[in-house]
C-alpha positions in Angstrom: -32.7 1.7 87.1 -30.9 -0.3 84.3 -32.0 -3.8 83.8 -29.3 -6.5 83.9 -30.0 -10.0 82.7 -27.7 -12.9 83.9 -27.9 -15.9 81.6 -26.7 -19.0 83.4 -26.9 -19.6 87.2 -23.5 -21.2 87.7 -20.8 -19.9 89.9 -20.0 -17.0 87.7 -23.6 -16.2 87.0 -24.6 -16.0 90.7 -21.6 -13.9 91.5 -22.4 -11.5 88.7 -26.1 -11.3 89.8 -25.0 -10.5 93.4 -22.5 -7.8 92.3 -25.0 -6.3 89.9 -27.7 -6.1 92.7 -25.2 -4.4 95.0 -24.4 -1.9 92.3 -28.0 -0.9 91.9 -29.1 -2.8 88.8 -32.5 -4.3 88.4 -31.3 -8.0 88.1 -33.0 -11.1 86.6 -31.4 -14.5 86.3 -32.4 -17.0 83.7 -31.1 -20.5 83.2 -32.3 -22.9 80.5 -31.4 -25.8 82.7 -32.2 -26.6 86.3 -30.7 -24.4 88.9 -29.3 -26.2 91.9 -31.2 -25.6 95.2 -28.1 -24.0 96.8 -28.0 -21.4 94.1 -31.7 -20.8 94.3 -31.3 -20.2 98.1 -28.7 -17.5 97.4 -30.9 -15.8 94.8 -33.9 -15.9 97.1 -31.9 -14.5 100.1 -30.6 -11.7 97.8 -34.2 -11.1 96.5 -33.1 -11.6 92.9 -35.9 -13.0 90.7 -35.0 -16.0 88.5 -36.4 -18.6 86.2 -35.2 -22.1 85.2 -36.0 -24.5 82.4 -36.5 -21.7 79.8 -35.7 -18.1 79.0 -39.4 -17.1 78.6 -39.4 -14.5 81.4 -36.0 -13.1 80.6 -36.2 -9.4 79.8 -35.4 -9.2 76.1 -34.7 -5.4 76.3 -32.1 -5.7 79.1 -29.4 -3.0 78.8 -26.7 -5.3 79.9 -26.5 -9.1 79.7 -23.9 -11.1 81.6 -23.8 -14.6 80.0 -22.3 -17.9 81.0 -19.2 -18.7 78.9 -20.8 -22.0 78.0 -23.6 -20.3 76.0 -22.6 -19.8 72.3 -23.6 -16.8 70.3 -25.7 -18.9 68.0 -28.5 -19.6 70.6 -31.7 -17.7 69.8 -31.9 -15.6 72.9 -28.4 -14.2 72.4 -29.2 -13.3 68.8 -32.5 -11.7 69.9 -30.7 -9.7 72.7 -28.0 -8.5 70.3 -30.7 -7.4 67.8 -32.4 -5.5 70.5 -29.2 -3.6 71.3 -28.2 -5.3 74.6 -24.6 -5.1 75.6 -23.4 -8.7 76.2 -20.5 -9.2 78.6 -18.7 -12.0 80.2 -18.6 -12.1 84.0 -14.9 -11.3 83.8 -15.6 -8.0 81.9 -18.5 -7.0 84.2 -16.6 -7.6 87.4 -13.5 -5.8 86.1 -15.6 -2.6 85.9 -15.8 -2.6 89.8 -12.3 -3.1 90.9 -9.1 -1.0 90.9 -6.9 -4.0 91.6 -4.2 -4.9 89.2 -4.8 -8.1 87.2 -2.7 -10.9 85.9 -4.7 -12.8 83.3 -3.7 -16.2 82.1 -5.1 -18.0 79.0 -3.9 -20.8 76.8 -5.1 -24.2 75.7 -3.2 -26.2 78.3 -1.6 -25.4 81.7 -3.8 -22.4 82.6 -4.9 -23.7 86.0 -1.5 -24.9 87.2 0.1 -21.6 86.0 -2.7 -19.5 87.6 -2.4 -21.2 90.9 1.4 -21.0 91.0 1.4 -17.3 90.2 -1.1 -16.7 93.0 1.1 -18.9 95.3 4.2 -16.9 94.5 2.5 -13.6 95.0 0.8 -14.6 98.3 3.9 -16.1 99.8 5.8 -12.9 99.1 3.3 -10.8 101.0 1.3 -9.4 98.1 -2.5 -9.1 98.8 -3.7 -11.2 95.9 -7.0 -12.9 95.0 -7.6 -15.9 92.8 -10.6 -16.2 90.5 -11.9 -16.8 87.0 -12.2 -20.0 84.9 -10.5 -21.8 87.8 -14.0 -22.1 89.4 -14.1 -19.0 91.6 -16.4 -16.2 90.6 -14.4 -13.0 89.9 -17.6 -11.0 90.6 -18.1 -12.6 93.9 -14.6 -11.9 95.0 -14.9 -8.2 93.9 -18.1 -7.9 95.9 -16.8 -9.6 99.1 -13.0 -8.9 99.2 -10.5 -6.1 98.7 -7.3 -7.2 96.9 -4.4 -5.3 95.4 -3.9 -7.9 92.7 -6.1 -10.6 91.1 -4.7 -13.6 89.3 -7.4 -14.8 86.8 -7.6 -17.9 84.7 -9.4 -16.8 81.5 -10.9 -19.1 78.8 -11.4 -18.1 75.2 -15.1 -18.1 75.8 -14.8 -15.5 78.5 -12.5 -13.4 76.2 -15.2 -13.5 73.5 -17.4 -11.1 75.5 -14.9 -8.5 76.8 -14.9 -4.8 75.8 -12.6 -2.9 78.2 -11.0 -5.7 80.2 -7.4 -4.5 81.0 -5.0 -6.7 82.8 -1.6 -5.3 83.9 0.1 -8.6 82.9 -1.4 -10.9 80.3 -0.2 -14.5 79.5 -0.8 -16.7 76.5 0.8 -20.1 77.3 0.0 -22.0 74.1 -2.6 -22.3 71.4 -3.5 -25.8 70.1 -6.7 -27.1 68.6 -9.5 -27.3 71.2 -13.1 -26.1 71.3 -12.9 -25.5 67.6 -16.6 -26.2 67.2 -17.2 -22.8 68.7 -14.8 -21.1 66.2 -16.1 -22.6 62.9 -13.3 -25.2 63.2 -10.8 -22.5 62.5 -7.5 -22.4 64.5 -7.0 -18.8 63.4 -10.4 -17.7 64.9 -9.6 -19.6 68.1 -6.2 -17.8 68.2 -7.9 -14.4 67.6 -10.1 -15.1 70.6 -7.1 -15.9 72.8 -5.2 -12.8 71.7 -8.1 -10.6 72.9 -6.4 -10.9 76.3 -4.0 -8.1 75.1 -6.3 -5.9 73.0 -6.7 -3.2 75.8 -3.1 -3.3 77.0 -0.8 -0.2 76.8 2.9 0.0 76.6 3.0 0.2 80.4 1.7 -3.4 80.6 3.4 -6.7 80.1 2.6 -9.6 77.7 4.2 -12.9 78.5 4.0 -15.6 75.8 5.3 -19.1 74.9 7.8 -18.5 72.1 8.1 -22.2 71.4 4.4 -22.5 70.7 4.0 -22.4 66.9 0.6 -20.8 66.7 1.2 -18.2 69.4 4.6 -17.2 67.9 3.1 -16.9 64.4 0.4 -14.5 65.6 3.0 -12.5 67.6 5.1 -12.0 64.5 2.2 -10.7 62.5 0.6 -8.4 65.2 1.5 -5.0 66.4 2.2 -5.9 70.0 1.7 -2.8 72.1 2.6 -4.0 75.7 6.1 -5.0 76.6 6.5 -8.5 75.1 8.3 -11.1 77.3 8.8 -14.5 75.6 9.6 -17.7 77.5 11.0 -21.0 76.1 11.7 -24.6 77.0 15.4 -23.6 76.7 15.0 -22.1 80.2 15.1 -25.6 81.6 18.7 -26.7 82.3 18.7 -30.1 83.9 16.7 -29.7 87.2 16.9 -25.9 87.2 15.3 -23.0 85.4 17.5 -20.2 84.1 15.3 -17.2 83.4 16.5 -13.9 82.0 15.1 -10.8 83.7 16.3 -7.2 83.6 19.7 -8.1 82.1 20.4 -10.9 84.5 19.9 -14.7 84.4 18.1 -15.9 87.5 18.4 -19.5 88.5 15.6 -21.4 90.3 15.9 -24.9 91.7 13.9 -27.2 94.0 11.2 -27.1 91.4 7.8 -28.4 92.6 6.5 -29.9 89.4 7.9 -32.4 86.9 7.7 -32.8 83.1 8.6 -30.4 80.3 5.2 -28.9 80.2 5.5 -27.9 83.8 8.8 -26.3 83.2 6.9 -24.2 80.7 4.2 -23.4 83.2 6.7 -22.6 85.9 8.7 -20.3 83.6 5.6 -18.3 82.8 4.6 -18.1 86.4 8.0 -17.0 87.6 8.2 -14.3 84.9 4.7 -13.1 85.9 5.7 -12.8 89.6 9.0 -11.0 88.7 7.0 -8.5 86.6 4.6 -8.0 89.5 7.5 -7.0 91.7 8.2 -10.3 93.5 12.0 -10.7 94.2 13.9 -13.8 92.9 14.7 -14.7 96.5 11.0 -14.7 97.5 10.1 -16.8 94.5 12.8 -19.4 95.3 11.6 -19.6 98.9 8.0 -20.1 97.7 8.5 -22.6 94.9 9.1 -25.8 96.9 5.9 -25.5 98.9 3.6 -25.4 95.8 1.3 -28.4 95.4 0.2 -29.3 91.8 -3.2 -29.7 90.5 -5.3 -32.8 91.3 -5.9 -34.9 88.1 -2.8 -33.4 86.5 0.1 -35.9 86.5 -1.0 -36.9 90.0 0.9 -39.9 91.3 -1.7 -42.2 92.9 0.2 -45.2 94.1 3.1 -47.6 93.4 1.8 -51.2 93.5 4.1 -54.1 92.8 6.7 -51.7 91.4 4.2 -50.2 88.9 3.4 -46.5 89.3 -0.2 -45.3 88.6 -0.6 -41.7 87.5 -3.9 -39.8 87.1 -3.8 -37.2 84.3 -7.5 -37.1 83.8 -7.4 -33.3 83.1 -5.6 -34.0 79.9 -8.7 -33.6 77.7 -6.9 -32.8 74.4 -4.1 -34.2 72.3 -1.5 -31.6 73.4 -2.1 -32.2 77.1 -1.7 -36.0 76.5 1.5 -35.4 74.6 3.0 -33.4 77.5 2.1 -36.3 79.8 3.6 -39.0 77.6 6.8 -37.0 77.3 7.1 -36.7 81.1 8.3 -40.2 81.8 11.4 -42.2 80.8 9.9 -45.5 81.9 7.6 -47.6 79.6 4.0 -46.5 79.7 0.7 -48.4 79.6 -1.6 -45.6 78.4 -5.3 -45.4 79.2 -7.0 -42.9 76.8 -10.3 -42.2 75.2 -13.6 -40.5 75.8 -15.5 -37.9 73.9 -13.4 -36.9 70.8 -13.5 -33.2 70.0 -12.2 -33.6 66.5 -8.8 -34.9 67.6 -5.9 -35.4 65.4 -3.7 -38.0 67.1 -0.8 -37.7 64.6 1.4 -35.6 67.0 1.3 -38.6 69.4 2.5 -41.3 67.1 6.3 -40.8 67.6 6.2 -40.8 71.4 3.8 -43.7 71.4 6.2 -45.7 69.2 9.0 -44.8 71.5 7.6 -45.1 75.0 4.1 -46.7 75.1 3.9 -50.5 75.4 0.1 -50.8 75.4 -3.0 -48.7 74.9 -6.2 -49.2 76.8 -9.1 -47.4 75.1 -11.7 -46.3 77.6 -14.7 -44.8 75.9 -18.1 -45.4 74.2 -16.6 -45.1 70.7 -12.9 -46.1 70.5 -12.7 -46.6 66.7 -10.5 -43.5 66.0 -8.0 -44.4 68.7 -7.9 -48.0 67.6 -7.5 -47.1 63.9 -4.5 -44.8 64.7 -2.6 -46.9 67.2 -3.6 -50.6 67.0 -1.0 -51.2 64.2 1.7 -49.7 66.4 1.1 -51.2 69.9 -1.1 -53.7 71.6 -4.5 -52.1 71.9 -7.5 -53.1 74.0 -10.8 -51.4 74.8 -13.4 -51.2 77.5 -16.2 -48.9 78.9 -15.3 -49.7 82.5 -12.6 -48.0 84.6 -12.3 -51.1 86.7 -11.7 -53.2 83.6 -9.3 -50.6 82.2 -7.2 -50.8 85.4 -7.2 -54.6 85.2 -6.1 -54.6 81.6 -3.4 -52.1 82.3 -2.2 -54.2 85.2 -1.9 -57.2 82.8 0.4 -55.3 80.4 2.5 -53.5 83.0 5.7 -54.9 84.5 8.3 -53.7 87.0 9.1 -49.9 86.9 6.4 -49.2 84.3 3.9 -46.3 84.4 0.2 -46.8 84.1 -1.0 -43.4 82.9 -4.6 -42.2 82.6 -4.1 -39.3 80.1 -7.3 -39.5 77.9 -6.7 -36.8 75.2 -10.5 -36.6 75.2 -13.4 -35.1 77.1 -15.1 -37.3 79.7 -18.7 -36.9 79.0 -19.4 -40.2 77.4 -18.9 -42.2 80.6 -18.3 -39.7 83.3 -19.8 -36.4 84.6 -16.6 -34.6 84.1 -12.8 -35.1 84.1 -12.7 -34.9 87.9 -15.2 -37.8 88.2 -13.1 -39.8 85.7 -10.0 -39.1 87.7 -11.7 -39.9 91.0 -12.8 -43.3 89.6 -9.3 -44.0 88.4 -8.0 -43.3 91.9 -10.7 -45.5 93.5 -9.9 -48.4 91.3 -6.2 -48.1 91.8 -6.7 -48.0 95.5 -8.7 -51.3 95.2 -5.6 -52.9 93.8 -3.8 -52.1 97.1 -6.3 -54.1 99.2 
């Protein structure tokens, strides 16, 4: 019996462990941190041995290792396992070995979750038996173990793509590639792009590759690579007023009653519609399904209108590109709340839109110096480490018809557990204004 080691006992790790056990592997789970009790209960019920707080008991000669995408290759146990000849897979790779379902795989720096959920919505509403999993927070391995789908729609991160070998989607998407997580890629955008493009490395000419033609890095790589699958570009030029005009099979298909606003969401919707069309969904079924789609929480989420000021939660905008999309989505003046854990951000792409449409900046973070240095000469700038105070400061600067926008351009870990906690705190404090 082959030994399979799972490193990391999160959602994907537990799913991989359960699938491996069902497929006859001798499974061990090792997590350097503390494993939540709920996860321990699952492992105990499945009779899967585990350890937490170290990797001391982890079998260093395991034939296969399924590792959490959060674990970099530089950690000692990964280096040791590679030296010992272990095959190291992502959960996405491992689970794909045990399903015959067709796969639509979506990657990109921004817009992955919205696009993934919209594709799943369009397929499901048209009657296709489709599952939803991946980086979206649902274990692909768990779904393969427990369900039987004809299609899977998978959100895929670059970290997951780093550990694939045979992973073969039918339809692959790259939405965009902008600087993010570069600390894992030797601060090289080229190496980060190479990781993203692994999503098409096993595709044949029977498969489809959908990509954002207007995205500079993506388009540059496309022009230099031998692209084997059918290449289907999409562009912001598809947006005509309030409709999308999308070329497909020699026709131009028009879609209206669009469920999401902002130029970045036109981008995401174009990618999703092309994916659904290439999966066999009719234009008529897509048009019927579009209006009922509900966007992502914490992504341009309108929270309330108070005294003619609209408060918008875009906490999921954890990088500069995502914040740029948000700032471009409103014609009204914006009071912008930004800041957090800086991941090597370059704020230069935001300068023009800030000059044009932002009336004040509220810096919310432990270290706000970089934001202040870049913007304090352009617009009034204040700082705080309290969401409550940030809302009060924003209220002070806002007037009738303005937008108060939380779009941080930074990770959340200096003051909050994650971007969801940051967004929830924003919503809570805004609701307090209504009382």
